[in-house]
N, C-alpha and C positions, 0 to 999 in steps of 0.2 A: 121693495127692498128697503130696510130700515137704515137710517143714516149711520148709527154706530157700526153696523155690519159693513157698510160700504167703506167707512173710514178705516176699519181694520184691514180690509182687503187692499186698499191703496197703501196703507202703512207697511204691510207685509211685502208688497211688491217692491217698494222703495228699499226696504231693509235687505231683501234678497239681492237686489241690484247692487247695493253697496257692498255686500259680502263678496260678490264676484269682482266688483271694482277694486276692492282693497287688495286682492291677490294680483290683479292686472296692474295696479299702481306700481308694484315692485318690479314688474317686467317692462315698464315703459322705457323707451329709448330717450336719449337726450333731446331728440327732435320732437318729443311729445307723443301723444296717442291717447286712446280712451283710458280713463281712470275711474276713480270712485264716482265723481259727479256724472260723468258721461253714462256709466252703467246704471246708476240710479235713475237718471232721466230716461234712458231707453226702457227700463223695466216699467217706469211710470207711464211711458207712452203706450206700452202694451196693455197696462191696466186700463187706461183711458179708452183705447181702442175696443177692448172687450166690453167695457161699460156702455159705450155708445152703441155698439152692435146689439147689446141686450136691451137697452132702454128704448132705442128707436126701431128695433127689429130689422136693422140693416147689417146683416152679416158681412156683406161685401165691403162695407166701410172699414171693418177691422182688417180685412185682407188687403185693402188698398193702402192703409197706413203701414202695414207690415212691409209691403213692397217698396214703399217710400223710404222706410228706414233701411231696408236691404240695399236700396240704391245708394244711400249715403255711405253705408258700410263698404260697399264695393268701390265707391270713389275713394274712400280712405285707404283701402287696400291697394289700389292702383298707385296712389301717391307714395305709400310706404315701400312698395315693391320697387318703384323707380329709384328710391333712395338706397336700395340694396338690401332691404329686409323683406324676403319673400314669404315669411311666416304668415299663416292665416288663422292662428289660434285666437287671437283677440277679436278678429272679425266674426268667427263662428260663435264665440262666447257672447258677443253683442247681440246676434240674432237670437240666441237661446235666452238671453236676458229679457228680450221683448216677449218671447213666448212664456217665460215665467210670469211676467206681468199679466199676460192674457189668462193664464191658469188662475192667478189670484182673482181676477175680475169675475171669473166663473165659479168662484168659491172653492176651488181645489187647492186650498192652502197647504195641506199636508203633502200632497204630491209635489207641489212647487218647492216646498222646503227640502224634501228628499233630493230632488233634482239639483237644487242649488248647492247643497252640501256635497253631493257627488261631483259636481262640476268643480267646486273649489278644491276638493281633494285631488282631483286629476291635475288641475292646473298647478297646485303647490308641489306635486310630486314630479315635476318635469325632469329635474336632474336625476332623481332616482330611477324613473322609468327609462331614461336614455341610457343610464349605466346598465340597467337590466337588459335592454335591447342589444347592447354591445356584447353581452355575455351569452346571449341565446343564439345558437347556431341555426342555420337553415334547416338542418336535419331535425333539430328539436321542434321547430314549428311544424315541419311536415309530419313528424310522428304524432304530435299532439292533434293535428287536424284529422289524421287518419283514425286515431282512437276516438275522437269526438264523433265522427261519422258512424263508426261501428257501435258506439255506445248509444247515441241518440236516435239512430235510424234502425240499426240491426237489433239492439237489445229488446225493444218492444215486440219484435217478430219472433224472438226465441221462444220455443214452447215452454210453458210453465207447467210441467207435468213430471211426476216422478217415474223413473224407469228402473227396471231390475226386478228380479224375482223376490216376492215377499219372503222374509221381512227385511230384505236388503234393497228394497226399492227406494233408495235415497238419492239417486243420481238425477238431479233436477237441473237441466241446462240453464234455465233462467236464473236460478239461485247461484249456480256456479259462476256465471258471467257477472252477476250483480256483485258477488264477492270480489271478483277480479277488478271491477270498476272501483270499489271501495279501497282496496289495498293499493291500486295504482294511483288513485287520487291522493292517498296519504303519502306514498312514496314520491309522487310528483311534487308535492308541497315541500318535502325535504330536499329534493333535487333542485328545485327552484331557489330555495333558501341558500343552498351552497353556491349556486351560480351567482346569486346576488351579492353575497358577502365576499366571495373570491376563494381562491385555493389555499392561500397561506394565512395561517392564524397562529395565535398562541396555542400551546399544546392543549390547554383546557378547552378553548373554543373549538379546536380541531376535534377533540373527543366528543364534545357536545353535538356538533354538526354531523360528525361521522357516525354517531349513534343513531341519528335520524335515518341515515342511509343504511348502515349495517354495523351493529355493534361488534359482530364477529370479526369483520374485516379490520376495525379499529384495533381490537385486541391482538389479532394476528400481526398487523403491521407494527404496532408500538412494541409488542413483545420482542419481535426480531430486531427492532431498532435499538432496544435497550442493551444489546450485546455489543454495539459499536462503541469504540473508544470515545470518551468524553461526553456521552449522553447522560442526562439527568434522569435517574430511575424514578425519582419522586414525582417529577413533572409528567413523565410518561404514565405512571401509575394513576395520576389524577385524570389524565385523558381517558384511560381505560375504564376507570370506575364511573366517570361521567357518561361514557357510552352505555354502560350497563344500566345506569339510572334512567337514561332516555328510554331504554327498552321497556322498563317497568311502566312508565307513563304511557308509552305507545300501546301496550297490551290493554291497559285500563281504558284508553280512549276507543280502541277498536271494539272491545266487547260492549261498551256502553252505547256505541252507535247502533249496534245491532239488537242488543237485548239490554234494556235499562235494568231489569231485574237482576240479570247476571252481573252487570257492572256493579250494582249495589252490593251483591253478594260477595264480589271479589274485593270490594273497597278496602276491607280491613287487611287482608293478607297482602295484596299488592301494595297498598299504602304503607304497610309496615316495612316491606322491602324497600320501597322508594325512600322512606324516611331514613332507614338505616344506611342506604347507599349515599343519600345526601349528606348524612353525618360523616361518613367516611371521606367524602369529597371535601367537606369543610376542614377536616383534620389534615388532609393532604395539602390543601391550599395554604393553611396556616403554617404547615411544615416547610413548604418551599414556594416562594412567591416571585421567583425570577422570571423574566419575560422570555422564556424559551419559545422557539418557533416550531410549528408543525404544519403539515400539509394534509388536507383531506380532499379526496376526489369525489365528484358528483356521481361517478359511475354511469351506467347506461340510463338513457331516458326511460323511465318506467312506463311511459305510454307507447313504447315500441310494441308492435303487435306480437312479435315473437316472444318477448318477455311476458306479455299478458297471457298468451296462450300457454306458455310453460307453467305459469303460476296456476292457471285454470286447471290444467291437467293434474298438477300436484295437489291442488285443493280437492279435486274429485277423488283421487286415489286415497287421500287421507280420510275424507268423509266415509268412503266405502270400508276402509280398514277399521276405522273407529267403530262404525256400526256393527261390523262382523264381530269385532272383539267384544262389544257389549252384549250382543245376542248370544254368542256361543261361550263366552268366558265370564260374562257378568261385568260388574263395575271394575273388578281387578284387571280384567283384560283391557278395558278402556283406558285405565291409568297406565298400563304397560304400553299401549299404543301411543298414548300422549307422551310418555317418557322417551320412547324411541324417536318419534317425530320431532320432539323438542331438542334432540341432540344436534340437529342440523338447522331447523327452521322453526320459529315460534308462530309466525303469521298464519300458516295454513291450519295448524291444529287449533289455534285460538279462534279463527273464524269458523272452523268446523264445529267447535264446541258452542260457540255463540249461536250458530244456526240450530244446533240440537236443542239448546235451552229455549230458544224462541219458538221452536216447533212444539215442544212439550214442556210445560212448566214443571212437571214432576222431575225433570232431568236437570234443573238448575243447579242443585247442590253437587251432583256428580260432574256436571260440566265445569263448574268452578274449581273443584278439586283437580280435575284433569288439566286445566289450564295452569294451575299452580305447579303441578308435576312437570309440565312441559317447560315452564319458566325455570324451574329448578334444574331440569336436565340441561337446558341451554346455558344457564349460568355455570353449571359444573363443566361443560365443554369449554367455555371461555376461560374459566379458572385454570383448567388443565393446560390451555395454550399459554397463559401468562406464567404459569409455574414451570412448565416443561420447556418452553421456548425462550423465556426471558432470562435476563441476567440474574445472578444470585441476589443482588440488591432488590430487583423488581420482585423476585420470588419472596423475599422476606417481607415485603410490603403487602403484596396481594394475597398471600396465603392466609393470614389471619382475617382479612376482609372477606375473602371467599368463604372461609369457615363460618364467619358470623352471619353472612347472607344466607347460607344454606341452613343454618340453625334457625334463623328467623323465619325462613320460608316454610320449614317443617312445622314450626310453632303456629304460623299463620294458617297453614292448611288444616290444622286441627279445629279451627274456629270458622271454617268456611261452611 
């Protein structure tokens, strides 16, 4: 082993120990505790133990040093717990710091750095993680665990084979459940974000977060609310249009995750819609900047099995209808099916078209246009809600925005 390499390993061990120690320094009680110096020395002890084990061929020596350090850490924990501080985070971090030094001694510098950064992040996010835990219900945890079991254990066992009479043999249980996993994961990220931030926000933030869960629900709720006395139609319109904007980005992300080529093909049309919608949001924000309040609900946990199964069935039906429309009616039939499906839900038809494009590259253009049609149909539905159910003031604001989005969507579809 060359000396410069050895020096680098010891230096990295000390630096990583100091990184963990800097975070722990903030959390030390007035009575003291392990801080920057202590963690740096513990990591250095781990590096020395690893070096001695390597150079002398005595692996048991490194283990003995680890147990010695562990005994000191346990003794410190006993003292602090008697003082009324039963937390064990610092003690566990100290043992991990020793192991980081050991990794450095064995030349695993990159792995040690990854682990140290992950540790520092977890330690620094203590308050945030505690707030998150307080907002997660036991039913949320149970549903997530159930879905994890079904996904990680059952999904590999689902048959990856197409069923149905040709040319309608498009019902693949594995693909259907894989799409369920994808959409549930995206929905869960939205659900979790709403749980973290909380239920009550400014109207704009409520529209943004609500759009992650359901832009249709935001449009319906805010449109009905606009008819109540004293409500600010400009603020509610901002929330509605923000929810629509989120839907455009959501479609782009979903398609790109399944078929990068389809995502690239859609980039212009969907990007044009998103930019137009963002411009409308900016105009509405400048028009009205009062701190109105709004409430957005997280809805059902998207990892609930019944919700996942419902979406799986919907996705399967949409795939079958879309394929039948393409086979018997051509591309025009596929666009018709996309438009009908998009009136109520964009996710199912978007994933179906993404799967179609991934299966056959020749269908990328057709699938892209079908998705744009579905997005336009969904935007038309929500525009109808805001115009038909909203107040006259809300109608005056959203009508030109809806018309502009529909015109931009049609123009974008011509270049797909």
